[in-house]
C-alpha positions as CSV (number, residue, x, y, z in Angstrom):
1,M,0.0,0.0,0.0
2,T,1.3,3.4,-1.0
3,Q,0.5,6.8,0.4
4,Q,1.6,10.0,-1.2
5,S,1.9,13.4,0.3
6,H,2.1,16.0,-2.5
7,A,2.1,19.8,-2.4
8,A,3.0,21.7,-5.6
9,D,3.7,24.9,-4.0
10,Q,5.0,23.9,-0.6
11,V,7.8,21.7,0.9
12,V,7.1,18.7,3.1
13,A,9.3,18.1,6.1
14,K,9.1,14.9,8.3
15,Q,11.1,13.2,10.9
16,V,11.4,9.8,9.3
17,S,14.0,8.0,11.6
18,P,12.9,6.2,14.8
19,D,15.9,7.5,16.8
20,K,14.6,10.3,18.9
21,A,18.1,11.2,20.3
22,A,19.5,11.8,16.8
23,P,16.6,12.3,14.4
24,L,17.0,12.2,10.7
25,L,15.0,15.0,9.2
26,L,13.9,14.8,5.6
27,Q,12.6,17.7,3.5
28,A,11.3,17.4,-0.1
29,N,8.6,18.6,-2.5
30,D,7.0,15.1,-2.6
31,L,7.0,12.3,0.0
32,V,5.8,8.8,-1.0
33,Y,5.3,6.3,1.8
34,D,5.7,2.8,0.4
35,N,4.3,0.8,3.4
36,R,4.5,-2.5,1.5
37,N,8.2,-2.2,1.0
38,N,8.8,-0.2,4.2
39,R,10.3,2.7,2.3
40,V,10.0,6.5,2.2
41,I,10.6,8.1,-1.2
42,A,11.4,11.8,-1.4
43,R,11.4,13.6,-4.7
44,G,12.3,17.2,-5.7
45,N,14.8,19.4,-3.9
46,V,15.5,16.7,-1.3
47,E,17.3,17.8,1.9
48,I,18.2,15.4,4.6
49,Y,19.8,16.5,8.0
50,Y,21.4,14.1,10.4
51,N,23.7,15.5,13.2
52,D,26.0,17.7,11.3
53,N,25.6,15.9,7.9
54,V,23.6,17.3,5.1
55,L,22.5,15.4,2.0
56,L,21.0,17.0,-1.1
57,A,19.6,15.2,-4.2
58,D,16.8,15.1,-6.8
59,E,15.5,11.8,-5.3
60,V,16.3,9.9,-2.1
61,I,14.9,6.5,-1.1
62,Y,15.0,5.7,2.6
63,D,14.7,1.9,3.2
64,K,13.7,1.5,6.8
65,S,14.3,-2.3,6.7
66,A,17.9,-2.0,5.5
67,N,18.3,1.3,7.3
68,T,19.9,2.9,4.2
69,L,19.6,6.0,2.1
70,T,20.0,5.9,-1.6
71,A,20.3,9.3,-3.3
72,M,20.1,9.8,-7.1
73,G,20.5,12.9,-9.3
74,N,22.7,16.0,-8.5
75,V,23.8,14.3,-5.2
76,R,25.6,16.6,-2.8
77,L,26.8,15.4,0.6
78,K,28.3,17.8,3.2
79,D,30.0,15.8,5.9
80,S,30.3,16.7,9.5
81,D,34.1,17.7,8.9
82,G,33.0,20.3,6.3
83,S,34.0,18.4,3.2
84,V,31.5,18.3,0.3
85,V,30.9,15.3,-2.0
86,N,29.2,15.5,-5.4
87,A,28.1,12.2,-7.1
88,E,25.6,10.7,-9.5
89,R,24.5,8.1,-7.1
90,L,25.1,7.5,-3.5
91,T,24.0,4.8,-0.9
92,L,24.6,5.4,2.8
93,S,23.5,3.9,6.1
94,S,21.0,6.1,8.0
95,D,23.8,7.1,10.4
96,F,26.0,8.3,7.5
97,R,28.8,6.0,8.6
98,D,28.9,3.5,5.8
99,G,28.1,3.7,2.1
100,F,28.8,3.4,-1.6
101,I,29.3,6.4,-3.9
102,R,29.5,6.2,-7.8
103,S,31.2,8.9,-9.9
104,L,32.3,11.0,-7.0
105,R,33.6,14.5,-6.8
106,A,34.6,15.8,-3.4
107,L,35.8,19.2,-2.0
108,T,37.4,19.0,1.5
109,Q,37.4,21.7,4.1
110,D,40.9,22.9,3.0
111,D,39.7,23.1,-0.7
112,T,41.4,19.9,-1.8
113,R,39.5,18.3,-4.7
114,V,39.0,14.5,-5.0
115,A,37.5,12.6,-7.9
116,A,36.9,8.9,-8.2
117,S,35.0,6.3,-10.2
118,N,33.7,4.7,-7.0
119,A,34.0,5.3,-3.3
120,Y,33.3,3.1,-0.3
121,K,32.6,4.5,3.2
122,K,33.2,2.0,6.0
123,G,33.1,3.5,9.5
124,D,35.8,6.1,9.7
125,K,37.4,5.1,6.4
126,T,36.6,6.3,3.0
127,I,38.2,4.4,0.1
128,F,38.4,6.1,-3.3
129,E,39.0,3.9,-6.3
130,N,40.9,5.4,-9.3
131,G,41.2,8.6,-7.4
132,V,42.5,11.9,-8.6
133,V,43.6,14.5,-6.0
134,T,44.6,18.2,-6.3
135,S,44.3,21.5,-4.5
136,C,44.1,23.5,-7.7
137,K,40.9,25.0,-8.9
138,P,39.8,24.3,-12.5
139,C,40.5,26.8,-15.1
140,E,37.3,28.9,-15.6
141,A,38.0,29.5,-19.3
142,H,39.2,26.0,-20.1
143,P,37.9,23.6,-17.4
144,E,39.0,20.6,-19.5
145,R,42.6,21.5,-19.1
146,P,44.6,19.5,-16.5
147,P,45.5,21.4,-13.3
148,I,49.1,22.5,-12.5
149,W,49.5,19.4,-10.4
150,R,47.5,16.3,-9.5
151,I,48.0,12.9,-8.1
152,K,46.4,9.9,-9.7
153,S,46.1,6.8,-7.5
154,E,44.8,3.3,-7.7
155,R,43.4,3.8,-4.2
156,V,43.1,6.8,-1.9
157,I,42.2,5.9,1.7
158,D,41.0,8.7,4.0
159,D,41.3,7.3,7.5
160,K,39.6,9.4,10.1
161,T,40.9,7.2,13.0
162,D,44.6,8.0,12.5
163,L,43.8,11.2,10.5
164,N,45.9,10.2,7.5
165,V,45.2,10.1,3.8
166,Y,47.0,7.1,2.1
167,Y,47.9,6.9,-1.5
168,E,48.6,3.6,-3.3
169,N,50.2,3.1,-6.7
170,S,50.3,6.8,-7.5
171,I,51.5,8.9,-10.4
172,F,52.3,12.7,-9.9
173,E,51.5,14.9,-12.8
174,V,52.4,18.5,-13.7
175,F,50.1,20.0,-16.3
176,G,49.0,16.5,-17.2
177,V,52.5,15.1,-17.8
178,P,53.5,12.3,-15.5
179,V,56.8,13.2,-13.7
180,A,57.0,10.6,-10.8
181,W,55.7,7.3,-9.8
182,I,55.3,6.7,-6.0
183,P,54.2,3.2,-4.9
184,W,52.9,4.3,-1.5
185,F,52.8,7.5,0.7
186,Y,50.6,9.4,3.0
187,T,49.7,12.9,3.9
188,P,47.8,14.4,6.9
189,D,44.0,14.5,6.8
190,P,42.8,18.1,5.9
191,S,41.4,18.5,9.4
192,V,44.9,18.1,11.0
193,Q,46.4,21.3,12.3
194,Q,49.8,19.9,13.2
195,R,51.6,16.9,11.7
196,S,55.1,15.8,11.3
197,G,56.5,15.8,7.8
198,F,58.7,17.5,5.2
199,L,58.2,21.1,4.3
200,A,58.7,23.0,1.1
201,P,62.3,22.7,-0.1
202,V,64.6,25.5,-1.1
203,Y,67.1,25.3,-4.0
204,G,69.6,27.8,-5.3
205,S,73.2,28.8,-6.0
206,N,75.6,31.3,-4.5
207,S,79.0,32.5,-5.4
208,S,80.4,31.6,-2.0
209,L,78.2,28.6,-1.1
210,G,78.0,27.0,-4.6
211,Y,74.8,25.1,-5.3
212,L,72.6,24.5,-2.3
213,A,69.6,22.6,-1.4
214,A,67.6,22.5,1.9
215,I,64.6,20.2,2.8
216,P,63.1,21.1,6.2
217,Y,61.5,18.4,8.3
218,Y,58.8,19.4,10.8
219,W,58.3,17.2,13.9
220,A,55.0,17.7,15.7
221,I,56.1,16.2,19.0
222,S,53.2,17.6,21.0
223,P,50.4,20.2,20.5
224,N,52.4,22.7,22.5
225,Y,56.0,22.1,21.3
226,D,57.6,21.1,18.0
227,L,61.0,20.8,16.4
228,T,62.0,21.8,12.8
229,L,65.2,20.3,11.3
230,I,66.8,21.9,8.2
231,P,69.7,20.0,6.7
232,E,71.3,21.9,3.9
233,F,73.9,20.8,1.5
234,T,76.2,23.2,-0.4
235,T,78.9,22.3,-3.0
236,Q,81.5,24.9,-1.8
237,A,80.8,25.4,1.9
238,G,80.2,22.1,3.3
239,Y,77.1,21.1,5.3
240,L,74.7,23.2,7.4
241,M,72.2,21.9,9.9
242,Q,69.6,24.0,11.6
243,A,67.2,23.0,14.4
244,D,64.4,25.2,15.7
245,W,62.7,24.1,18.9
246,R,59.4,25.9,19.9
247,Q,57.3,25.5,23.0
248,R,54.2,27.2,24.3
249,L,53.4,27.1,28.0
250,W,50.3,28.3,29.9
251,N,51.7,31.8,30.4
252,G,54.1,32.3,27.4
253,Q,56.4,30.7,24.9
254,Y,60.0,30.3,24.0
255,E,62.1,29.3,21.0
256,V,65.7,28.0,20.7
257,Q,67.5,27.9,17.3
258,F,70.6,25.9,16.7
259,A,72.7,26.2,13.6
260,G,76.0,24.4,12.9
261,A,78.2,24.1,9.8
262,F,81.0,21.8,8.8
263,N,83.3,22.7,6.0
264,D,86.6,20.8,5.7
265,Q,87.9,23.2,3.1
266,A,87.2,26.5,5.0
267,Q,90.0,29.0,4.8
268,D,89.7,32.7,5.8
269,F,91.8,35.3,7.7
270,F,92.1,33.0,10.6
271,G,93.3,29.9,8.7
272,D,91.3,26.7,8.7
273,R,88.0,26.8,10.4
274,N,86.0,23.7,9.9
275,W,83.3,24.0,12.6
276,R,81.2,27.1,12.9
277,G,77.8,27.6,14.6
278,S,75.4,29.6,16.7
279,V,72.6,29.3,19.3
280,E,69.8,31.8,19.3
281,T,66.9,31.9,21.8
282,K,64.0,34.2,22.6
283,G,61.0,33.9,24.8
284,G,58.4,35.7,26.8
285,F,56.2,34.9,29.9
286,A,53.5,36.7,31.7
287,L,54.0,36.7,35.4
288,N,50.5,38.2,35.9
289,G,48.3,40.8,34.2
290,H,51.0,43.6,34.6
291,W,54.4,41.9,34.6
292,T,56.2,40.0,31.8
293,I,59.7,38.5,31.7
294,G,61.6,37.5,28.6
295,W,64.8,37.3,26.6
296,N,66.4,37.5,23.3
297,A,70.0,36.2,23.1
298,I,72.5,34.7,20.7
299,I,75.9,33.0,20.9
300,E,78.0,32.4,17.8
301,S,81.4,31.1,16.9
302,D,82.3,34.2,14.9
303,D,81.0,37.5,13.5
304,T,80.3,36.4,9.9
305,F,79.0,32.8,10.2
306,R,75.2,33.6,10.1
307,R,75.7,36.2,7.3
308,F,78.0,33.8,5.2
309,Y,75.3,31.1,5.3
310,L,72.6,33.5,4.6
311,L,70.9,33.0,8.0
312,D,70.9,36.8,8.7
313,D,70.8,39.9,6.6
314,I,74.2,40.4,5.1
315,Y,74.0,44.1,6.2
316,A,73.6,43.4,9.8
317,T,76.1,45.5,11.8
318,E,75.3,44.8,15.5
319,R,74.3,41.9,17.8
320,V,72.3,42.5,20.9
321,S,71.4,39.9,23.6
322,S,69.1,40.8,26.4
323,V,67.0,39.6,29.4
324,F,64.2,41.9,30.5
325,L,61.5,42.3,33.0
326,T,58.6,44.7,32.1
327,G,55.7,46.0,34.1
328,L,52.9,48.1,32.6
329,G,50.1,49.8,34.6
330,D,47.5,52.3,33.9
331,R,49.8,55.3,34.6
332,N,53.2,53.8,35.0
333,Y,55.8,51.7,33.1
334,F,58.9,49.8,34.4
335,N,61.5,47.9,32.4
336,M,64.8,46.4,33.6
337,T,67.1,44.9,31.0
338,V,70.5,43.1,31.2
339,A,72.0,43.3,27.7
340,R,75.2,42.7,25.8
341,Y,76.0,44.8,22.7
342,G,78.4,43.9,20.0
343,N,79.3,45.1,16.6
344,L,79.9,42.9,13.5
345,T,82.2,45.4,11.8
346,G,85.4,43.7,12.6
347,A,88.3,42.8,14.9
348,N,91.3,45.0,14.0
349,V,90.1,44.9,10.3
350,Y,91.8,47.4,8.1
351,D,89.4,49.7,6.3
352,F,91.0,50.9,3.0
353,E,88.5,53.7,2.6
354,T,89.2,55.5,5.9
355,D,92.9,54.2,6.2
356,T,92.1,53.0,9.8
357,Y,91.5,49.7,11.7
358,E,88.1,49.0,13.0
359,K,87.8,47.3,16.4
360,T,85.4,44.8,17.8
361,V,83.6,46.8,20.6
362,T,81.4,45.1,23.0
363,A,79.4,46.5,25.9
364,T,77.3,45.1,28.8
365,S,74.5,46.8,30.7
366,Y,73.9,45.1,34.0
367,P,71.3,46.4,34.1
368,V,69.5,49.4,32.6
369,I,66.3,50.4,34.3
370,D,63.6,52.7,32.9
371,Y,60.7,53.9,34.9
372,N,57.9,56.3,34.0
373,Y,55.0,57.6,36.2
374,I,52.2,60.0,35.4
375,H,50.4,61.3,38.5
376,N,46.7,60.3,38.6
377,K,45.4,63.6,39.8
378,P,45.9,67.1,38.4
379,V,48.7,69.2,40.1
380,F,47.9,72.9,39.9
381,G,45.6,72.0,37.1
382,G,48.2,70.3,35.0
383,E,50.0,66.9,34.5
384,L,52.9,65.8,36.6
385,S,55.2,63.1,35.2
386,F,58.3,61.4,36.6
387,D,61.1,59.5,34.7
388,L,64.0,57.5,35.9
389,N,66.9,55.8,34.1
390,A,69.6,53.8,35.8
391,L,72.5,52.2,33.9
392,A,75.5,50.2,34.8
393,L,77.6,49.9,31.6
394,S,80.8,48.2,31.0
395,V,82.5,48.8,27.5
396,N,85.2,46.6,26.2
397,D,87.0,49.1,23.9
398,P,90.8,49.0,24.6
399,A,93.1,51.4,22.9
400,T,95.3,50.4,20.0
401,A,98.2,52.0,18.2
402,T,95.9,53.1,15.4
403,S,92.8,53.9,17.4
404,P,93.6,55.5,20.8
405,V,89.9,55.5,22.0
406,T,89.5,54.0,25.4
407,R,86.3,53.3,27.1
408,G,85.7,51.4,30.3
409,T,82.8,51.5,32.8
410,M,80.1,54.0,33.4
411,D,77.2,54.0,35.8
412,H,74.5,56.6,36.0
413,I,71.2,57.3,37.7
414,V,69.1,59.9,35.8
415,T,65.9,61.3,37.4
416,Q,63.7,63.9,35.8
417,A,60.3,65.4,36.4
418,E,58.0,67.6,34.3
419,W,54.9,69.5,34.9
420,R,52.8,71.0,32.1
421,R,49.3,72.4,31.6
422,T,47.5,73.5,28.4
423,L,45.3,76.6,28.5
424,T,43.0,77.7,25.7
425,D,41.6,81.2,25.5
426,D,38.4,82.4,23.9
427,I,39.9,83.0,20.4
428,G,41.5,79.5,20.3
429,E,45.1,80.3,21.3
430,R,46.8,77.5,23.2
431,F,49.3,78.2,25.9
432,T,51.2,75.3,27.4
433,P,53.6,76.4,30.2
434,F,55.9,73.7,31.5
435,V,58.6,73.2,34.2
436,L,61.2,70.5,34.2
437,G,63.9,69.5,36.4
438,R,66.7,66.8,36.2
439,A,69.3,65.3,38.5
440,D,72.0,62.9,37.4
441,L,74.6,60.9,39.3
442,Y,77.5,59.5,37.3
443,N,80.5,57.3,38.1
444,V,82.8,56.9,35.1
445,S,86.3,55.5,34.4
446,N,88.8,57.5,32.3
447,F,87.6,57.8,28.8
448,Q,88.1,59.4,25.4
449,D,85.0,59.9,23.4
450,I,84.5,59.3,19.7
451,D,84.6,63.2,19.2
452,G,87.9,63.4,20.9
453,V,86.7,64.8,24.3
454,S,88.4,63.0,27.2
455,G,87.9,63.0,30.9
456,P,89.3,61.3,34.1
457,A,87.8,58.7,36.3
458,D,85.4,60.5,38.6
459,T,82.1,60.4,40.5
460,F,80.0,63.5,40.0
461,T,76.5,64.9,39.8
462,R,74.7,67.0,37.2
463,E,71.6,69.1,37.7
464,M,69.4,71.0,35.3
465,I,66.2,73.0,35.7
466,G,64.2,74.6,33.1
467,V,61.0,76.5,32.4
468,G,59.3,77.1,29.0
469,L,56.2,78.0,27.1
470,D,54.6,76.3,24.1
471,Y,52.3,78.6,22.1
472,R,50.0,77.5,19.3
473,Y,47.3,79.3,17.4
474,P,45.5,77.0,14.9
475,F,43.5,78.7,12.1
476,V,40.8,76.4,10.8
477,A,38.9,76.9,7.5
478,N,36.4,74.4,6.1
479,T,35.6,74.5,2.4
480,E,33.5,72.4,0.0
481,T,36.5,70.2,-0.8
482,G,38.2,69.8,2.6
483,S,39.5,71.4,5.8
484,H,42.6,73.5,6.2
485,V,44.5,74.1,9.5
486,I,47.4,76.6,9.7
487,E,49.2,76.6,13.0
488,P,52.1,78.8,14.0
489,V,54.1,77.3,16.8
490,V,56.5,79.0,19.1
491,Q,58.5,77.5,22.0
492,V,60.7,79.3,24.4
493,I,62.8,77.2,26.9
494,A,65.2,78.5,29.5
495,R,67.5,76.1,31.2
496,G,70.3,76.4,33.8
497,G,73.0,73.9,34.8
498,G,73.4,70.6,33.2
499,S,77.0,70.7,31.8
500,N,78.0,67.9,29.5
501,K,81.6,68.2,30.4
502,N,83.3,65.0,31.6
503,V,80.3,62.9,30.7
504,P,81.1,60.1,28.2
505,N,78.7,60.0,25.3
506,E,77.5,56.4,25.1
507,D,73.8,56.8,24.1
508,S,73.5,60.1,22.4
509,Q,75.7,59.7,19.3
510,S,72.7,59.5,16.9
511,L,71.3,62.9,16.1
512,V,69.4,63.7,12.8
513,F,67.9,67.2,13.0
514,D,64.8,67.4,10.9
515,D,61.2,68.5,11.3
516,T,60.3,65.6,13.6
517,L,62.9,67.0,16.2
518,L,62.1,70.7,15.8
519,F,59.7,71.0,18.8
520,D,61.3,68.3,21.0
521,I,62.4,69.8,24.4
522,N,65.6,67.7,24.4
523,K,66.7,66.8,20.9
524,F,69.4,64.4,22.0
525,S,68.6,60.7,21.5
526,G,69.8,59.5,24.9
527,Y,70.6,60.6,28.5
528,D,74.3,61.4,28.2
529,R,73.8,64.6,26.5
530,I,71.2,67.2,27.4
531,E,70.2,70.7,26.2
532,N,71.4,73.2,28.8
533,D,70.9,76.5,27.1
534,T,68.2,79.0,26.5
535,R,66.6,78.3,23.1
536,T,63.5,79.1,21.0
537,N,62.0,76.8,18.5
538,F,59.5,78.2,16.1
539,G,57.8,77.2,12.9
540,L,54.6,76.8,10.9
541,Q,52.4,73.8,10.3
542,Y,49.8,73.4,7.6
543,T,47.4,70.5,7.4
544,Y,44.9,69.8,4.7
545,Q,42.3,67.0,4.7
546,N,40.4,66.4,1.5
547,Y,37.0,64.8,1.8
548,N,38.0,62.4,-1.0
549,G,40.9,60.9,1.0
550,V,43.7,63.2,0.2
551,S,45.7,64.5,3.2
552,F,48.7,66.8,3.2
553,R,50.9,68.1,5.9
554,A,53.8,70.6,5.7
555,I,56.0,71.9,8.4
556,G,59.0,74.3,8.5
557,G,60.9,76.1,11.1
558,E,64.1,76.9,12.9
559,S,65.8,76.6,16.3
560,V,67.6,79.6,17.7
561,H,70.2,79.5,20.6
562,L,69.5,82.5,22.8
563,A,71.9,82.2,25.8
564,G,74.2,79.8,27.6
565,N,76.6,77.2,26.1
566,N,75.4,75.6,22.8
567,P,75.6,71.8,23.5
568,F,75.4,70.8,19.8
569,D,78.1,70.1,17.3
570,P,78.1,72.3,14.2
571,T,77.7,69.4,11.8
572,T,74.3,68.6,13.3
573,G,72.8,71.8,12.0
574,L,72.2,73.1,15.6
575,G,75.7,74.2,16.5
576,T,75.3,77.9,15.5
577,D,73.1,80.5,17.2
578,A,70.6,80.2,14.3
579,S,70.1,76.6,13.4
580,D,69.6,75.3,9.8
581,Y,66.2,75.5,8.4
582,V,64.2,72.2,8.5
583,F,61.2,71.4,6.3
584,G,58.9,68.4,5.9
585,G,56.2,67.6,3.6
586,Y,53.8,64.5,3.8
587,L,51.2,63.6,1.2
588,D,48.9,60.6,1.5
589,Y,46.0,59.4,-0.7
590,M,43.9,56.6,1.0
591,N,47.1,54.7,1.9
592,R,47.6,54.0,-1.8
593,F,50.0,56.8,-2.5
594,R,52.4,58.4,-0.1
595,F,55.2,61.0,-0.7
596,L,57.6,62.2,2.0
597,A,60.2,64.9,1.8
598,Q,62.6,66.1,4.5
599,I,65.3,68.7,3.9
600,R,67.7,70.7,6.0
601,V,69.0,74.0,4.6
602,N,72.1,75.8,5.8
603,E,71.0,79.0,7.5
604,Q,73.9,81.1,6.0
605,D,74.2,80.0,2.3
606,F,71.0,78.1,1.9
607,A,72.9,75.0,0.7
608,L,71.2,71.6,1.3
609,S,72.8,70.0,4.4
610,S,70.7,66.9,4.2
611,Q,67.7,65.7,2.2
612,S,65.6,62.6,2.0
613,Y,62.7,61.7,-0.1
614,S,60.4,58.7,-0.2
615,L,57.7,57.7,-2.7
616,Q,55.5,54.7,-2.0
617,T,52.5,53.5,-4.0
618,K,50.0,50.8,-4.0
619,L,47.9,50.9,-7.1
620,G,46.3,47.5,-7.5
621,F,48.6,45.7,-9.8
622,F,51.7,47.8,-9.0
623,Q,53.4,48.4,-5.7
624,G,56.7,50.1,-5.2
625,T,58.8,52.4,-3.2
626,L,61.7,54.7,-4.1
627,S,63.9,56.6,-1.6
628,Y,66.8,58.9,-1.8
629,V,69.0,60.1,1.2
630,S,71.9,62.6,1.2
631,V,73.6,63.6,4.5
632,Q,76.8,65.5,5.0
633,A,79.7,64.0,6.9
634,Q,79.4,64.1,10.7
635,P,82.8,62.8,12.0
636,E,82.1,63.8,15.6
637,L,79.2,61.5,15.5
638,G,81.1,58.6,13.9
639,F,80.2,59.4,10.3
640,P,83.5,60.5,8.6
641,N,82.1,60.5,5.1
642,S,79.0,61.9,3.4
643,R,76.2,59.5,2.7
644,D,74.4,59.7,-0.6
645,E,72.3,56.7,-1.5
646,I,69.2,55.7,-3.5
647,A,67.1,52.6,-2.9
648,G,63.9,51.2,-4.5
649,F,61.6,48.3,-4.8
650,A,58.9,47.5,-7.3
651,A,56.5,44.6,-7.9
652,V,54.0,44.2,-10.8
653,K,51.2,41.7,-10.8
654,L,50.9,40.6,-14.4
655,N,47.7,38.8,-13.4
656,D,46.2,37.0,-10.4
657,E,49.1,34.5,-10.2
658,W,52.2,36.0,-11.8
659,T,54.3,38.7,-10.2
660,V,57.6,40.2,-11.2
661,F,59.6,42.1,-8.7
662,G,63.0,43.8,-8.2
663,D,65.0,46.0,-5.8
664,L,68.1,48.1,-5.8
665,R,70.3,50.0,-3.4
666,Y,73.1,52.2,-4.8
667,D,75.8,54.3,-3.0
668,I,76.1,57.4,-5.1
669,E,79.0,58.7,-2.9
670,L,81.1,55.7,-3.7
671,S,79.7,55.0,-7.1
672,Q,79.0,51.4,-6.4
673,W,76.0,49.1,-6.0
674,V,75.1,47.9,-2.5
675,R,72.6,45.3,-3.6
676,N,70.2,44.5,-6.4
677,S,67.8,41.7,-7.2
678,A,65.1,40.7,-9.6
679,G,62.7,37.8,-9.6
680,I,59.4,36.3,-10.6
681,Q,56.8,34.5,-8.6
682,Y,53.8,32.4,-9.5
683,A,51.4,31.8,-6.6
684,D,47.8,30.5,-6.7
685,E,45.6,28.5,-4.3
686,C,47.6,25.3,-4.7
687,F,51.2,26.0,-6.0
688,I,53.9,28.5,-5.3
689,L,57.1,29.0,-7.4
690,S,59.5,31.9,-7.0
691,V,63.0,32.5,-8.6
692,T,65.1,35.4,-7.3
693,Y,68.4,36.6,-8.7
694,Q,70.4,38.7,-6.2
695,Q,73.7,40.5,-6.1
696,T,75.4,41.8,-3.0
697,Y,78.7,43.9,-2.8
698,I,80.0,43.4,0.7
699,S,83.7,42.7,1.3
700,Y,84.6,41.8,4.8
701,L,86.5,38.7,6.1
702,D,84.9,35.8,4.3
703,L,82.0,37.8,3.1
704,V,82.7,38.7,-0.5
705,P,80.6,40.2,-3.3
706,S,78.3,37.4,-4.5
707,T,75.6,36.4,-6.9
708,S,72.7,34.2,-5.7
709,V,69.8,32.5,-7.4
710,L,67.2,31.1,-5.0
711,V,64.3,28.9,-6.1
712,R,61.4,28.2,-3.8
713,V,58.7,25.6,-4.5
714,G,55.6,25.0,-2.5
715,I,52.7,22.6,-3.1
716,K,49.6,23.1,-0.8
717,G,49.1,20.0,1.3
718,F,52.8,19.0,0.9
719,G,54.6,21.2,3.3
720,Q,53.1,24.4,2.0
721,Q,49.8,25.9,3.3
722,T,49.5,29.5,2.0
723,A,51.0,31.9,-0.5
724,P,53.1,34.8,0.9
725,S,50.8,37.3,2.6
726,S,52.2,40.3,0.7
727,I,54.5,41.0,-2.2
728,G,56.3,43.2,0.3
729,D,57.8,39.9,1.7
730,L,59.8,39.4,-1.5
731,S,62.5,42.0,-0.8
732,P,64.2,43.5,2.2
733,E,63.8,46.9,0.5
734,A,60.0,46.6,0.7
735,A,59.6,46.8,4.5
736,V,56.9,49.4,4.0
737,F,54.6,46.7,2.6
738,R,55.1,44.1,5.3
């Protein structure tokens, strides 16, 4: 006996399974109850839901006696793990555990595509007969063309118990051409987030290393720690082995990286050196909601090992190892760091350009403490802040016959306090009076600074007090196209005390006077040098904000020494009574186009003392940056020669997959290249291939000008998961895009 439930304009939904705990819900245009054969037949837009499984088809027969579902016509099954199966005909048990599928096409949760003539589902195993597997999407214009890569296997077994996919009697094809036969192998199931196995290899050649090849192996020891081993073979520099251990704990994580090389033909300035290596570690842990402790340290056999084997940027000039404790509150900050500083520029290496020997200088701070506090209540209507810096520094810089610069130990405690309050009158003028005071305690050994100033071993104090006023009067105009703000700024600061005499300059050697420093109260970069004169800073700022996304800001001004001893060197642009003029211009259009210009003009003859320009653009298919820097020599700050350099990076997306890129850095002053490179990359959802040609021009110990070609290949699901996140990752000159 047959009963039919029909509704032409409505959908019929019924619970047809007897299991009340996990009901099987069926929805269709028509339901036919075949009571004689104990079946339910659903026709037209059939939808079946069971737990997290969904079955769609033109027709489904539910056999209550056999407890099976048979689906026919446009069959589509969404499994509980997110994978999707398309088939002509499918038979499943009512609990969706077992079944038979004919002419299957499946899409897993990680976009892997599987096709098979037949498939069997037995419990937690799905067996695909004559299976074809790929992560590549079919070409929309020519879907009949083979994908970039695919694997054809006699059997593919997806085992949900051990979460592996096994391939038997397989052929690996590239663009439909067989390139390798593999009798048996397996890969992790798409649902696996962590699994041991080989990662994407790297191939290349280098003038110093010869041909090189590296195949990383990832060992997933535990969900919270793992180990990556990277053996690398080179034809001219022996063998390199790297190991990277990472572990995450309940309150933080740490990492330890080992690198060791053996080269039985190594010869450099120190003779034979077969074994070289380094150990690098970093980590951080939260002690509670406010305090963290961490470290970043490295030990290496020599200065050039990591750069020679391309582990670090070849232009690295310093090495810093540190252990730190940091506390952060709502209105205060604390940091204590023990650090060791070293340079990578040489150990008594002769510099032909300057006709001098460079020395290896190391320094250790044990420790350096920084503390900042902002009072939580107004003081005389203004804000009161307090800063402290304590440093115990030991510098290993002995004198030599060619470089009589001696530095030893230096300890200091620097305390400073500042009060400021901003007042605005009825016409919009803003007055910010401020008071600052500073007291320092120094204990130093005899020294001779880089600028030639020397002093004896001594313990002494330094005090400074100052008052000042910051005046600003913004004029605002709103038009139909945007808003304009013109703001004159005048600062007057009077200070007394604070002599820099007999204070070694360890942390204030970097001073670039430009528009960003114009209105700083203390323009020195560190604590060893302070402004102790009476000075006025004045300038004009203009800001324009267009309603269509264009913004422009320009600033210009000057700093004038009024009284007292001028603490600045003449080469900085601040050493005369009237400083150089500084100007800055910043143009931005919706973060797609940026232009920056900063110049410093001599106050007397209007000659350019320094200039820098930067152009950055992101215009869809094109991204690039171009910069130019020109700075006069500053021998008192350790720069005996002028610097004149141009650098750039560009990448062009030819289409969605292909990108060509290149970069350059050229020293105009020395008329020589610093580096340049060019490359091409193909990246889609399933395959990555990049080839980079690079030239460097560094000459130092065993680092010599070299030419490199690096090839990177990645196949999704086989040690490669995603394409590079940005084309800015293709070049060190493209940091702006990272």
